[in-house]
C-alpha positions, 0 to 999 in steps of 0.5 A: 499500500505504499502508493496509497500511503503517499497519495494520502500525504499528497492529497492536499499537497497538489493544490495550486501554488496560490494557496501554498497548502500543506493542510493538516491531515489529523484532527487538531493539527495546525498549519501556517503558511507564508508565500511571497511573490515579486512584482518585478520580473526576474529579467529586470535584475539584468537592468539593475532592478534587483529581484527580492530586494528589501524595502519593496512592497510585494504580494505576501500572504499570511495564513493559518489553517486548522483541522477540526476533524480528519476531513474538515479543515479551515484556513484564514488568510490575508494578502496585502494585495487590496488587503484581501481577507479570505476564509476557506473550508475544505472537506475531504469527500472520498479516498480510494486506496489502490496500489494501481491508481489511488484517488483523493477527492475534496470540496473547497469553498470560501469567501473573500473580502477586499478591504482596501479598494481605491475609491470605495468603502471597505463595506461596499458589496462589490468588495466581497467574493466567493469561490468553490472548487473540486479537488481531485488528486492521484499518484502514478507509480509512487513518483508522479502526482497529478491533479485537477481543480475545476473552480467557480469564482463569483464577482471575479473582477471586483472593480466592475459595478456588476458581479461576474462569474468565471470558471477555471480549471487548474492542472498540476503535477508533482514529480517526487525525486525523493521524500524530500524533493519534488519538481512541480508544474501548475497551469490554471486555465481561466476565462479572459476578463478585463486585463486578466487575459492570460493563464497563470503558470508556475514551475519550480520545486518543493522541499519537505523536511520535518514538518517544514515545507518550502516552494520556489517557483517561476511564474507569470502570476503575482496573485496569491489568495484564491479569489485573486489567483483564479481570475488569471494573470495580466502578464503573458508567459514570456521571459520578461514577465516571469516572477519569482515565487517563494513559499514556506509552510509548517505543520504540527509545530505551533500550539496555543494555550489560554489559561486563567488562575484565580490568583490575582485573576491572572489570564495568560495566552502562551504560544509554543513553537517546536523548532528542532527535533533530533531523531 
C-alpha cells in the first residue's frame, strides 16, 4: 500500500501554488503558511532592478489553517494585495486506496473580502467574493502526482459595478525525486476578463523536511489568495514577465494555550513553537 500511503500525504499537497497548502491531515493539527511573490520580473535584475530586494512592497500572504476533524479543515488568510482577507473550508469527500491508481477527492469553498479598494468603502458589496472548487488528486507509480481543480469564482473582477462569474480549471503535477524533493508544474486555465487575459503558470520545486515545507517557483502570476489567483494573470508567459515565487509552510509545530488562575485573576496566552527535533 505504498502508493496509497503517499497519495494520502500528497492529497492536499497538489493544490495550486496560490494557496501554498500543506493542510494538516489529523484532527487538531495546525498549519501556517507564508508565500511571497515579486512584482518585478526576474529579467529586470539584468537592468539593475534587483529581484527580492528589501524595502519593496510585494504580494505576501499570511495564513493559518486548522483541522477540526480528519476531513474538515479551515484556513484564514490575508494578502496585502487590496488587503484581501479570505476564509476557506475544505472537506475531504472520498479516498480510494489502490496500489494501481489511488484517488483523493475534496470540496473547497470560501469567501473573500477586499478591504482596501481605491475609491470605495471597505463595506461596499462589490468588495466581497466567493469561490468553490473540486479537488481531485492521484499518484502514478509512487513518483508522479497529478491533479485537477475545476473552480467557480463569483464577482471575479471586483472593480466592475456588477458581479461576474468565471470558471477555471487548474492542472498540476508533482514529480517526487525523493521524500524530500519534488519538481512541480501548475497551469490554471481561466476565462479572459478585463486585463486578466492570460493563464497563470508556475514551475519550480518543493522541499519537505520535518514538518517544514518550502516552494520556489517561476511564474507569470503575482496573485496569491484564491479569489485573486483564479481570475488569471495580466502578464503573458514570456521571458520578461516571469516572477519569482517563494513559499514556506509548517505543520504540527505551533500550539496555543489560554489559561486563567484565580490568583490575582491572572489570564495568560502562551504560544509554543517546536523548532528542532533530533531523531
